[in-house]
N, C-alpha and C positions, 0 to 999 in steps of 0.2 A: 886449666884449660879455658875457663871463663875469661881469663885475662887476655888470652890471644883470640879466642873465638867465642864472643858473648851471645851466641845464638839463643840459648835458653832465656837469658835476661831479656833480650829484645822480643822474643815470642811472648813472654809474660807481660811486658809493657803493652805490646800490641793488643793482647787479649783484654787487659785492664781498661784500655781505651776503646773497647768494643769495636776494634778493627777500623777505627777512624784514622785515616792516613794523615790528616792535618794535625790532629792532636799528637799522633805518634811522632811525626817529624819535628814538631815543636819540642817534644821531650828529648829527642835525639840531639837536636842542636844545643839544648841546654845541658845535656849530660853525655856529651860525646865520648868522654873518657871513663864513664861509669862502668865498673866491672863487678858490682855487687848490689844486692837488694836485701831489705830486711826480711823478706819472705813471709809477709802477712797473709798473702793469698798465693797458693802454689799454681803453677801452670796446669791447666786442664786440657788434656789431649782429646778435644772434641773432634767430630768428623770434619768440621770446617778447618780446625787447626791442622789436622793431619794432611788435608788437601793443600793448605798453604805451604806446609813444609815440603810436600812432594813437588809442588809447582816451583818452589824456590830452587830445589835441586835440579829440576828439569832445566831451568834458566841457567844454572851454574854449568851443567854439563854441556848445554848448547853453546854457551860462551867459550868454554874450554875447547870444544871441537872447532868452533869458528876461528879462534885465535891460533889453534894448533895447525891449521892449514899453512900458516906462515912460519911458526916456530913453536915446537912442543915445549921447549924450555920456557919461553915467554908465556905460553899457555898455563904452565904450572905456576909460575910466579904470580901472574895476574889473577889467576883463580884463587890462590891463597890470600892475596890482598883483598879481593872482593869478598871472600868468605869471612875474613876478619872484620869487614864492614858490611855485615849481612843485611843491614836495613835496606840496602839497595835491592837485594834479591827478594826480601819480604815484600817490598813495595811493588815490584814487578809481578810477584805472585798474586798479590791482592788485586792489582789492576786487571790481571788476566782472569781472575775469578769473578769480577764484577758482572759481566753480561750473564753468566750462568746463574749467579746469585740473584740478580734482579728478576730473571725469568722465574726461578723457583719461588721467590718472594711473591711475585704477582699471582702465581698459581695458588699459593697458600692463602693469600688474601681473598681471592675469588672463592675458594672452597669455604673459608670461614664465613665470609659475608653471606653466602647462599644458605649455609647451615643456620646462621643466626636469623635470617629472614623466615625460614621455615618454622623454627622454634617460636619466634615471636607471633607468627600467624596462628600458632596453636596455644598461645596464652602466656608464653614466657615474658617476664618483665625484666628489663635491664636497668640497673642503677649505676650511673657513671659517677666517678669521683675524680676530681683533679684539683690542682692547686700547687703552690710552691712548697708547701710543707703539710704534714699531717695526713697525707693521703692514705698511707698504709695502715696507720693506727686507727683512723676513722673507719676504714674498710673492715678491719679486724673486729672492732667493737660493734659495728652495725651487723656484721655476720652473726656474732654471738647473741645479739638481741633478736634479730629476725628469725633465727632458727628455732626459737621457742614456739613459733606458730607455723612457719612455712618451711618448705624444702628449699634450701639456699646453697648456691655454689659461689665461691669467690676466687679471684685470681690470687695465687699464693704469694707470700712474701712481698717482694717488690717487682713482681712480674707486671710490667706496665708498658711494654713495647709491642710492636707488631708480632714478632715471632713468639714472644712470651705469652701474650694473650691468645694467639691462634692455637698454641699448643694446648692450653687449658680447654678452649672451646672444642677442639677437634678430638681430644682424648677423653674428656670428662663430662662435658655438658650434654645432657639429653632431656627427653620429655618428662622425666621424673621431677625436674626442678621447676619451681615457680618463680624464683628470682635468681638473677646472676649479677653479682656485684663486681664491677669492672673498674680497675684503676687505670687512668690514662696519664702516662708520663709525657713530658715535653722537653726535649733536649736540643731542638732546633726549630726554626720557623716551619710551620706546616705539619708538625708532628701530630697535633691533636686532630686536625682535619683528616689526616690519613687514618688515624685510629677510629674516629667516629664514622668514617665511611665504611670501615670494615665491621664495626660493632656499634650500631647506633643506639644510644641510651634512651629509655623512656622517662627516666627521672634523673636528677643530677644533684651533686653536692660540690660546691666550690669552697674549699677549706680556708684559703687565704692566698695572698699574693705578696711576694717581696722580691729582693734583688737576686735570689738564688738563680744560678745559670745565666747571670747577666753577661758573662763572657761569651756565651754562645749566641745570645739574642741581640746584644748590642745596646738596646735601650730598654728601660722599664716599660715604655709604651708597647714595645713588641711583645714583652712577656704578658702584659695585661691582655693584649689582643689575642694571644695564643690561648690563654686560659679561658677566655670568654667564647672561644670557638666551639667548645662543647655545648655551652648554653644555647648558641644559635640554632643547633639542630634539634633541640628538644621541643616537643609540642607545647605551644604557649599555654595550653590549659593544664598541663601537668606540673606538679610541684617541683621547684628547684630550691634547694636549701643553700643559703648563702650567709657568709660571715660578715655582718655589718660592723663588727669590731675591727675590720681591716680597712684602712683608709683607701687603698687602691680599688677595692670592691665598691665601697661606699661612693666613690667619685665616678664610677663608670656603669653601675648596674642599671641605671634608669635609661641607658641608651637602647636597651632591649626590653620590649614589652613582654614580660613573662610572669608566670604565677609564682612569684618569689615567696618563700617562707624564710623569714630572717631570724638569725640568732646572734648572740654575742654582745649586745648592748643592753643597758639597763631598761630601755623602753621597748625592747623586743618582747614578744610574747613567749619566746623561748630563751631563757638565760639562766645564769648561775650568780645570784647576788651575794652569796656568802659561802666560804669554804674553810675548813681547818684540816690540818694534817697531823698525824702522830706516826710512830714508828711502824704501826701495823696497818693503817688504813687512812683513807680520806673521807671526810664527811662534808656534805654540802647540800644546800637548798637548790633543788632543781625546779625551775619554772617551766611547765609544759602547758602551752596554750593559755597562759595567764594564771594557772593554778600552781600552788607551791607544794612540793613533795620533798621529804627528807630522804637523801640517798647516801649510801655508804659503799665504798669500793676499795679493793686492794691495790689499785693503781694510784700513782702519785703525780703531783705537779699540775700547775695551771694549764700547761699545754695539753696534757692528757685529759683534763677536765673539759677543755674546749673541744677535744675530739669526741669525748663522750656526749657532749651537748649536741654536736653536729649529728652524730649517729642517732641519738634519742629523738631529735627533731624529725629526721627522715622516717624513723621507725613509727613515730606517732602518725605521720601522714599516710602510712601504709597499713594502718589498722591495728597496731600493737597498742594495748591499753597501758595507761600509766602504771598500773600495778605490775604488769609483765615487764615493763621497762625497768622499774625500780628493782625488781627481783633479779633481772638479768645483770644489771649494773653491779649488784652485790657480789657476783661471781665472775666478773670479767678477768680474763687472763691478759697480762700486759704483753705488748708486742716486744720481742727481744731488742735490747739495746736502745730502747726509748724510755728514758727515765726509770729504768729498773733499779730498785733499791735492794741492796744485798748487805747483810750483816756478817762481818768476819769475827772469828773467835778472839782475835787480838784487840777488839774494841773499835776497829775501823768500820765506818759505814761507807759503803761504796755505791755511788749513784752512776749507773752505766747509761750514758747518753751518747754512745760512741757512733751511732749510725747517722751519717750524712747530715751534718749540722747545717743550720741556716740562721740568719740574723735573729728572727723572732724567737725561734726555739732556744738559741743560745741565751738570750736575755731571760726567758721564762725559766730555763734551767737554773740560772743564777738566782732568780727570785725564789725558787724552791730551795736551793742551798741555804738561802738566808733564813729559812724557817727553822733551821737547826740552831736554836739559841744556846749560847754559852758553850759552844764546842768549836775547836779550831776548824776552819774551813779552807780546803785546798782545791784549787782549780787546776786541771791538767788538760792542755789543749795544744794542737798544732795550728789552730785558727780555722778559717773557712775558705774554701777554694771557689773559683769561678765567679768572683765579684768584679772582674774587669778593673777599670780605672777608678772604681770607688773602693777598692780593697783596703788601701792604707787608711782612708778616712773612716771606714766602718770599723776596722780593727782598732784604731785609736779610741773610737767611741766605746767599743766593747771593753777595751783595757781599762778605761776610766770607770766604767760601770762596775767591772769586776773588782777593781781596787777598793771600792766602798763596801764590798761584801766579804772578800776573801782575805785570809791571813797570809796565805802563800799562793803564788801562781807559778806553776811549772810549765814552761813552754817547750814543746817538742820540736826539735830541729831549728836550725838557723835559716830563716827565710824572711822575705819582706813582710809576710803576715805576722810572724812572731816578733819581729823588730817593731812593727807598728803597735802591736799589743803592749809591748814593753814601754814604748813611748807614752801610750795612753795611761798605763798604770802609774808612771811617774815616780816610782819608789823602787830603787834598785835592790833594797833589802827584802822586798816582797817577792821579787822575781828570780827565777833560776832556770837554767836550760838543761835539757837532756837530749841525747842524740836520737833516741828511739823509744817508743812506748814501752818496750820490755824493761827499760831501766826505771820505770816509775815506782815500783814497789820497794826496791832497795833504797831509792832516794827518799821516799816517804818515811821508811823505817829510820833512816839516818837523821831525820828531823826531830825524832824523839818527842812527838806531840801526843798528848793523852786523848784518846778516843776521837781522832779527827774524822771529819766527813769529807770524802774525796769525790769530786765530780769529774768524771772523764767526759769531756765535751768534744766529740768528734775523734775519729781515728782514721787518718787518711791512708789509702792504699799506697803501694810502692811507687806508683806513677806520679805521686805528688810529693 
């Protein structure tokens, strides 16, 4: 049935693109004959999706009746043709829904904004976190540290949009909380301004900036401008934690006169000068306000240590003592699919870094893979999306970097991304292709390597 009437496939793709018609139509034009998906994420029949389906059928029935006035036979034939190309109906349904959706969204924003203002007037403090990478993990770590002293609520998982944040505020946030940690996502120009207008932060963390979402923004300058939009609304007297180890932040932060607390460089008063990893934990020297402390944590990789550093720096500004910070770090729980290390009984060590890869995170994950001395190292990746016209260049650089560390590189899917990675590797004996991620473990078993370490770097949804 899907081969003739691929409605379920197109509904799934529309949902994966978060109902963005431009992205949906770009996928349709590139996959017009596609009649199957890997099924990584199943269609969820939300109230919005049910309404879109209902409106699509209203349009279909309306067209059937209209054409039927001239010929019922032609009405049947044309309706079947239109239904087989249902993306037209779905687009009409979504366009019909826009005025209603915008009105509802404006009401939700107004309700959320009013509630936030009332709670802030009664003492609630809001910590905003944004950046091209590390937002969710930094938020999770900061939450675990702050809750040792304060009543804290955070946006869950990667809830960083208008409706996601509003849902948390309106259903969970109340006067019992002293701090609310809010993650701000940016997927188009103006995203951050819209979010901070609804939930204005008192403090801020800028984790880092890179080419992630370059396809939506157009230029790196637009991405930088978007991320700094959060900083512009924060009281100049309040602390804003920024990563001076990031060149884009370093080049632009002085344009705004703010109370910056800097981390990430050796001359910062908050940094990590030394770290080691074993199979059970990470040990590192943590410099807090110029003083050194020895820390141990069950999370791994330099990217996670940078996120811990950002969280610890903000926690220190908010009155958490170094002793409390070190004790909290020792019991941190890793954020799922962000450099999670898992040991399998067959001797395989699996590094799960499958969530939403970015250029900096990709390189740091490879650096962590490199620490597993004298063991075969395997990289599995489909590459990184949304890098616009820099995609091939970046993937060739990543391929070259990976080639120096990995014994085998398994590329998922035939795409411009994976072809550029292969070009960068420059060694056809190192690279191999699989069609989908579910084939990875049989493929690794067939390589017959002793105690390999496998890094899964990114796992793209079906729309990519």
